[in-house]
KOLDRENVO-784152 format. One record per residue (C-alpha): residue in three letters; x, y, z. Coordinates in pm, whole numbers, padded with zeros to 5 digits, always signed. Example, Ala and Ser with C-alpha at 12.3 -4.5 7.8 and 13.67 -1.06 7.14 Angstrom:
ALA+01230-00450+00780SER+01367-00106+00714
***
This chain:
UNK+09543+10086-01094UNK+09221+09949-01182UNK+09094+09979-01533UNK+09437+10035-01689UNK+09613+09779-01898UNK+09963+09758-02018UNK+10038+09799-02375UNK+09829+09991-02616UNK+09566+10229-02493UNK+09203+10099-02513UNK+09301+09730-02512UNK+09144+09672-02170UNK+08795+09739-02303UNK+08853+09502-02595UNK+08972+09224-02364UNK+08668+09272-02142UNK+08441+09235-02445UNK+08630+08923-02555UNK+08594+08767-02208UNK+08219+08847-02204UNK+08172+08680-02545UNK+08369+08375-02427UNK+08155+08349-02116UNK+07835+08356-02324UNK+07973+08088-02556UNK+08067+07870-02257UNK+07715+07881-02108UNK+07506+07571-02170UNK+07261+07606-02460UNK+06894+07556-02388UNK+06641+07404-02636UNK+06682+07162-02926UNK+06837+07209-03263UNK+06627+07131-03570UNK+06836+06819-03644UNK+06781+06685-03291UNK+06408+06743-03322UNK+06393+06555-03656UNK+06591+06262-03509UNK+06353+06235-03213UNK+06051+06237-03445UNK+06206+05963-03662UNK+06279+05748-03357UNK+05924+05790-03226UNK+05781+05691-03566UNK+06002+05381-03583UNK+05898+05272-03233UNK+05532+05338-03307UNK+05546+05129-03624UNK+05687+04837-03425UNK+05438+04863-03138UNK+05112+04928-03321UNK+04946+04598-03420UNK+04883+04558-03788UNK+04602+04352-03928UNK+04717+04151-04221UNK+04490+04027-04494UNK+04484+03686-04324UNK+04359+03831-03996UNK+04080+04014-04178UNK+03985+03692-04361UNK+03983+03501-04033UNK+03745+03757-03881UNK+03519+03740-04190UNK+03491+03361-04157UNK+03411+03385-03786UNK+03155+03663-03841UNK+02978+03463-04114UNK+02972+03146-03902UNK+02845+03342-03602UNK+02569+03506-03808UNK+02462+03172-03957UNK+02448+03010-03610UNK+02245+03304-03478UNK+01998+03273-03767UNK+01961+02897-03715UNK+01879+02973-03351UNK+01635+03241-03465UNK+01453+02998-03699UNK+01432+02745-03414UNK+01304+03013-03174UNK+01035+03114-03426UNK+00922+02751-03457UNK+00904+02699-03081UNK+00747+03037-03008UNK+00473+03024-03270UNK+00625+03256-03529UNK+00649+03630-03514UNK+00302+03675-03368UNK+00316+03375-03131UNK+00007+03220-03294UNK+00162+03010-03570UNK+00230+02638-03532UNK+00411+02598-03863UNK+00770+02482-03886UNK+01034+02733-03988UNK+01315+02677-04233UNK+01663+02809-04292UNK+01777+02735-04647UNK+02121+02791-04794UNK+02120+02901-05158UNK+02388+02850-05418UNK+02508+03138-05629UNK+02542+02979-05975UNK+02797+03238-06089UNK+03032+03174-05796UNK+02955+02803-05769UNK+02936+02826-05391UNK+02661+02860-05134UNK+02675+03216-05008UNK+02318+03319-04920UNK+02063+03195-04669UNK+01703+03279-04592UNK+01458+03207-04311UNK+01096+03144-04401UNK+00777+02992-04266UNK+00671+02647-04389UNK+00518+02662-04736UNK+00623+03021-04798UNK+00979+03024-04940UNK+00891+03310-05174UNK+00833+03544-04880UNK+01133+03504-04647UNK+01139+03668-04307UNK+01511+03728-04346UNK+01764+03695-04628UNK+02139+03717-04569UNK+02420+03731-04822UNK+02755+03617-04686UNK+03066+03830-04698UNK+03305+03805-04991UNK+03542+03506-05006UNK+03318+03298-04774UNK+03195+02951-04868UNK+02951+02713-04700UNK+02953+02333-04714UNK+02674+02123-04560UNK+02814+01815-04383UNK+02612+01503-04292UNK+02294+01588-04481UNK+02173+01551-04836UNK+01996+01885-04824UNK+02090+02247-04773UNK+01771+02322-04579UNK+01712+02300-04205UNK+01358+02267-04074UNK+01261+02324-03710UNK+00927+02190-03585UNK+00710+02323-03300UNK+00928+02137-03045UNK+01250+02284-03188UNK+01365+01948-03327UNK+01559+01979-03653UNK+01524+01804-03985UNK+01767+01670-04097UNK+01815+01502-03761UNK+02168+01634-03722UNK+02399+01811-03961UNK+02672+02068-03977UNK+02769+02353-04200UNK+03134+02432-04252UNK+03201+02800-04307UNK+03540+02866-04468UNK+03733+03119-04668UNK+03787+03051-05037UNK+04153+02965-04970UNK+04061+02706-04706UNK+04287+02855-04437UNK+04016+02923-04180UNK+03712+02710-04101UNK+03432+02721-03845UNK+03165+02455-03804UNK+02804+02535-03721UNK+02637+02218-03591UNK+02272+02140-03532UNK+02245+01878-03257UNK+02023+01574-03305UNK+01671+01586-03161UNK+01727+01899-02949UNK+01802+02144-03229UNK+02074+02307-03024UNK+02310+02507-03245UNK+02683+02509-03165UNK+02978+02689-03315UNK+03336+02556-03314UNK+03662+02643-03482UNK+03805+02368-03701
***
């Protein structure tokens, strides 16, 4: 006799409902709980913080020193090119100069300018170095570099050390004797 149960009347329907509820509870749940979602987000953030490179203050300082040395070398080459090429208009036979200037307040050389011979008051280019950067001229009694029509430098050969104020990073910009070739090397 299908549909009849022993015992009290109506209990068969209650048991069927109980079995249906148990079957629903036994089915696998789909989706994530809020706690699981938060845990996954936290794990992703931890992994990302370990994998993403971080630039420390030292790395930034190292890049500032390199950038300043690179810019100084490029401007020495520019002054030499102007001297060889006859200036900006190609007609001038004057030498060109690059002069480093000291900032009396900071006590360090942190500015340079390029100008035509006899005209330091009217520079073609003036550059102020980045913060925390110092320059030291090596092998010359002057802080000026002169390039003649042949590209030869005066002083004959010298170097400029570009360093951070803490002395951790240093690049050398060298002007080669008689050729005027400008090189850049890490110290």
